[in-house]
N, C-alpha and C positions, 0 to 999 in steps of 0.2 A: 498830726492827723491820726485818727483812729482807724486801724485796719483789723479785720477779724479773720479767724480761721476756725473751721470745724475740726475739733480734736476729740476723738472718742465720743462723738455724738454731742459734745458740748461746744457752744459758741464762746470762743476765747477772744477777748479784745485786747489790743496793745496799741499804745501810742508809738508811732515810728516816724522818723524824719523822711522816710522814703520806703519803697517796697523792693528796690533793687540795691542790695548791699554789695559792696566791692571789697575785694581782698586787699586793696592798697590802703584801706582804712582800718584802724583798730575798732573793735566792736564793744559796745557797752550795753549791758542788760540790767535795767533797774528793777528791783523787787521791793515793793512796799511792805509796810508792817501790818500788824493785826488790825483788821477792820478798815484798812486803807485802800487806796487805788493809785493809779498812775499819777494823779495830780499831786501826790506827795513830792514829786520830783520836778514840779513846775520851775523851780529856781535853777535847775540843772539842764533841762531839756534844750532850751534855747541857746544856752552857752556852749553845748557840746555838739549840737546837731550839724554844724558846718565842718567839723573836723573828724567826726567819728560816725560809724554806723550805730544808730541809737534806737533801742527799743525799751519801752517802759510798760510792764505787764499789768493788767488787772487779773489777779489770780482768780480761779473759779469761785463763784459766789460773791465776787467783789466788783465794784464799779460797773462797767458795761458788759462784763462777762457773765455767762450763764453758770449753771452748776450750783453746788451747795456747800462748797468749802470742804476742808479736811480737818482732821484732828491730830495728825502727826506731821512732823517735819519731813519724814521720808516720803510720805504721800505727796507733799508739795514738791519735793525734789523730782519725783517722777513726772509731775506736770511740767515743771520747768524744762526738763530734758525733751519732752514731747513738743513743747512750745518752741524751743530753740530749733528743733528739727523742722517744724512746720513753717517757721518764718525764715529758715535757711540762713540763720545769722552765723557768720564765721566766728570761730573760737573766741568767745567774748570774755571780757572782764565782768564779773558779777558784782553789782553794787547793791547791797541789800540792807534794809533798815529793820531793826528789831526782829520780828519774825523773818523778814527777808535776810537779816544777818545770819540767823540760824540756818536758813535754807542754803545760803552761799557757803557757809562753813561745812555743812554736811555734803554739799555737792563737791566741794574741793577734796574732802576726805575720801569719798567713794567714787568720784568720777573726775579726778583732777586732770586727766589727759584731755578732757573735753573743753577746758576753759583756759584762759590766759592769766587769770589772777582773780583775787577777790578783794572787796572792800566792805567788810562788815561794819555797819554803823549802828551804834547804840545796842550792841548785842552782848553775848556772853557765852562761855562754854557750858554754863548752866544758866537758866533763866526762870527761876521759880516764880510762881504767881500766887498771890494771897488767895486762899480758898474762899474768903468772903467775896472777892471779886468774881470768881467763877459762879458762886451761888447767886450773887446779885444780878449777873447777866441773865440768869435763868428765871429769876422771880420778879425783878424790878430793875430793868437795865438803865433807865433814864438817869438816876443819880450816879451810877457807875460811870456812864459816859461823860457826864458833866465833870466829875472828879478827874477823869482821865485827861480831858481836854485842858484842865487847869494845870495839873501837876506834870504833864508832859512838856510844858513850856516854861522856860526861865521867866521869873517874875517880870523882868523888864520888857519882855516880848509878848506878854499874855494879851494885852489889849488888841494887838495887831494879829496874832496868830491863833489864839484860842477859839474865837467865834467861828471862823471858817473850818477849823479842825473839828469842832463839835458838830457842825452841820454835816461834814463828811462822815464822821463816825455814826451819826444818827441815821444815815441813809442805808446802813448795812444791817442785814438781819441779825439780831442779837445772838441767834444760834451760831451763825457763822463767826461772829466775833468770839464767842465762847470757845468754839473749836480752835480758833487761832491761838487763844491764850492757853488752851490745853496742850496744843502742839509745843508751845514755848516751855510750858511747865514740865513736859516730858523729856525735854532735851537734856542730854548729859554727855558731853564730849570731854570730860575730865581726863580720861585715859587716852582717848583717841586723837585729840587735837594736835599732839606732837608729831603725828604722822602726816599732817598736811604739808605738802611741798609747794603749793602754788604761791607765787608772790602775793604778799598780803599787806594792805594798809588798813589799820583799824582806826575808825573815827568815832569820837564821842564828844558830846557837849560837856563842858567842865561842870555844869550845874544839873546834869541829868539825874533826876530822882527816881526814874523808873528802872533804868539799868545803869547804876552808878559807874563812874569812871573806873573803879577798881575791877569791875567785870571786864571792861575793855583792856585794862592793863593785863589781866590774866590771859586773855586771848593772845596779846602780843608776846607775852613771856613764854607761852606754850609753843607757838608756831615759829620754827627756825627762820630767822631773817625778817620777821614781821616788823613793821613800823607802826608807831602810835601817834595820832594827831589829836590832841585835846583842843577844842575850840572854845575859847573863853566867852562868857556871857550868853551861853546857849544851854538849852536843856535837851530833852529826848528828841525833839523835832529839830535837831541841829541844822539839817539841810534847808528847812523853811525859815528858821530863825536868823541865820546868817549865811545866805547863799554865796556871797562873795568869798568868805573865808573857807567855806566848804569846798567850793569849786577850785580855789587855789590849791588846797591840799590834794584834791583828786587829780588835778592837772599835773602837779608835780610828780605824783606817783606814776601816772600814765607815761609821762615823758621819760621816766627812768626805766621803764620796762624794756 
């Protein structure tokens, strides 16, 4: 169910299983990637809603939320903190995909006492973006979006996953998408990631071409005690491509906290 809050004069929408969260359940806060929305987590929401406090956000400028998006990860972290406060979600585990992974890592670095753990999915301590993609989103976004919807998915899953992914990406203002990619491009946690103390599970599709597994491996190597789960037969949209394998990895991490 979609619930909204007015935050800083902006209408923010989140999917939640309920509006009354309880302290006897662990909390999960799902953060989508560039140009996405809460539906990126459709394969997870039904599976975890009966055992956890669950919220999946539409970041500003995305999905059913108002606003215009941001161009830095730090600005999105500020939004996440305000959203968590507005929804009164008890100390959550952040599950973030791509841009969401960058947000979860930065949140853990700067505000680790406010969360119980992080699950960066398809991310990196650096996430450089090809300048041609940034230019294309400004001048002629349609071919860029079509390309992204293809290469973000492992070949065997494209017929099933790429069409709805393209439809979702096409619904976002290209300026918002470009801002998201700029935020990723500006990320650099090379020196800082080793200071992250939050329990961490890093998840990546073994065939991810957008943020290759080596980037996830680098996260796991930098953060003390971090675990890495590579999911075979999946690409960048791992949580949509193989929800069962993704959910199994996530559930195992949560049970060990």
